[in-house]
C-alpha positions as CSV (number, residue, x, y, z in Angstrom):
1,M,55.5,-6.4,85.4
2,W,53.3,-3.3,85.9
3,K,51.8,-4.9,89.0
4,R,55.2,-5.6,90.5
5,L,56.3,-2.1,89.9
6,I,53.2,-0.7,91.6
7,E,53.7,-3.0,94.5
8,W,57.4,-2.2,94.7
9,F,56.7,1.6,94.8
10,A,53.5,1.1,96.7
11,F,51.6,3.7,94.8
12,T,48.0,4.5,95.7
13,Q,45.3,4.9,93.1
14,T,45.5,8.7,93.3
15,E,49.3,8.7,93.0
16,R,49.1,6.5,89.9
17,K,46.6,8.9,88.3
18,V,48.9,11.9,89.1
19,I,51.9,10.0,87.6
20,L,49.9,9.1,84.5
21,F,48.7,12.8,84.1
22,L,52.3,14.0,84.4
23,G,53.5,11.5,81.9
24,V,50.8,12.6,79.4
25,V,51.7,16.3,80.0
26,L,55.4,15.5,79.4
27,V,54.7,13.6,76.2
28,T,52.3,16.3,74.9
29,G,54.7,19.1,75.7
30,S,57.6,17.3,74.0
31,G,55.4,16.7,71.0
32,I,54.4,20.3,70.7
33,R,58.1,21.5,71.1
34,L,59.2,19.0,68.4
35,Y,56.4,20.2,66.1
36,Q,57.3,23.8,66.6
37,S,61.0,23.3,66.0
38,A,60.3,21.2,62.8
39,F,57.7,23.5,61.3
40,R,58.8,26.8,62.7
41,Q,58.2,29.9,60.5
42,D,59.6,33.1,61.8
43,M,56.7,35.5,61.9
44,V,57.9,38.8,60.3
45,F,55.3,41.6,60.3
46,D,55.6,44.1,57.5
47,Y,53.8,47.3,58.6
48,S,55.1,49.3,55.6
49,R,51.8,49.0,53.7
50,S,49.6,50.1,56.5
51,D,52.1,52.9,57.5
52,S,52.2,54.2,53.9
53,A,48.4,54.1,53.7
54,F,48.1,56.0,57.0
55,A,50.7,58.6,55.8
56,A,48.7,59.0,52.6
57,L,45.5,59.6,54.5
58,S,47.2,62.0,56.8
59,E,48.6,64.1,53.9
60,A,45.2,64.1,52.2
61,L,43.5,65.7,55.2
62,P,43.3,69.5,54.7
63,V,44.8,71.8,57.3
64,H,42.0,73.3,59.3
65,D,42.6,77.0,59.4
66,E,39.3,77.3,61.3
67,L,40.7,75.2,64.1
68,E,43.8,77.3,64.3
69,A,41.7,80.4,64.3
70,D,39.6,78.9,67.1
71,I,42.7,78.2,69.2
72,E,44.0,81.7,68.6
73,S,40.6,83.2,69.5
74,K,40.8,81.4,72.9
75,I,44.0,83.2,73.7
76,V,42.9,86.3,75.5
77,N,44.7,89.7,75.3
78,I,44.6,90.8,78.9
79,N,45.3,94.4,77.8
80,T,42.1,94.7,75.7
81,A,39.8,91.9,76.9
82,T,36.3,92.5,78.0
83,N,34.7,91.1,81.1
84,E,33.2,88.2,79.2
85,Q,36.4,87.3,77.5
86,L,38.3,87.3,80.8
87,M,35.6,85.1,82.3
88,G,36.3,82.6,79.6
89,L,39.6,81.9,81.2
90,S,39.9,78.9,83.5
91,G,39.2,79.9,87.1
92,I,38.3,83.5,86.3
93,G,34.9,84.6,87.4
94,S,33.1,87.9,87.2
95,V,34.7,89.3,90.3
96,L,38.2,88.5,89.2
97,A,37.5,89.7,85.7
98,D,36.3,93.1,87.2
99,R,39.5,93.3,89.3
100,I,41.7,92.7,86.2
101,I,39.8,95.5,84.3
102,E,40.0,97.8,87.3
103,H,43.7,97.1,87.7
104,R,44.3,97.8,84.0
105,A,42.4,101.1,84.3
106,K,44.4,102.2,87.4
107,I,47.9,101.1,86.5
108,G,47.7,100.9,82.7
109,K,48.4,98.1,80.3
110,F,50.2,95.0,81.4
111,K,53.8,94.9,80.1
112,S,54.1,91.2,80.7
113,I,51.7,88.4,81.4
114,E,53.4,87.8,84.7
115,E,52.1,91.3,85.9
116,I,48.6,89.9,86.1
117,Q,49.7,88.3,89.4
118,A,49.6,91.8,90.9
119,V,45.8,91.6,90.7
120,R,44.3,90.5,94.0
121,G,43.0,86.9,93.6
122,I,45.5,85.8,90.9
123,S,47.9,83.5,92.7
124,K,50.8,81.7,91.2
125,K,48.7,78.6,90.9
126,K,45.9,80.4,89.1
127,F,48.5,82.2,86.9
128,E,50.0,78.8,85.9
129,Q,46.5,77.7,84.9
130,I,45.9,80.6,82.6
131,R,49.5,81.3,81.4
132,N,49.0,79.6,78.0
133,S,45.6,81.3,77.4
134,I,46.7,84.9,77.9
135,T,48.8,87.4,75.9
136,I,49.6,91.1,76.0
137,D,49.8,91.5,72.3
138,N,49.5,95.2,71.8
139,S,49.1,94.9,68.0
140,K,45.5,93.8,68.3
């Protein structure tokens, strides 16, 4: 019977191997699908234990006042800053720091941080780079 079917369809040896392979894949895939549907367990992940452990660890860490003081110390008061402090700002070298101090001596204290743009060499782009690192706090 098999031989008659092969003759009737006139399959070559390679075509028979391909058909056999496809049949095996079909049967295997169907078996896997049947197994999954019969023994399926919905995977529910409960992250509450790890989340609560992480929260407990986070609360246990002390707040670092030193870190906050360090961040505050990096904010430069442009009305009182020295040459070295100004040079600590991004993109400000010794020449620009000297110009800021000279401008401050001539014109007086800055009334807003935006006024630093009046100093030759402080463009809008450079101002945007240092905006968050400068202040005019007159209380210090």
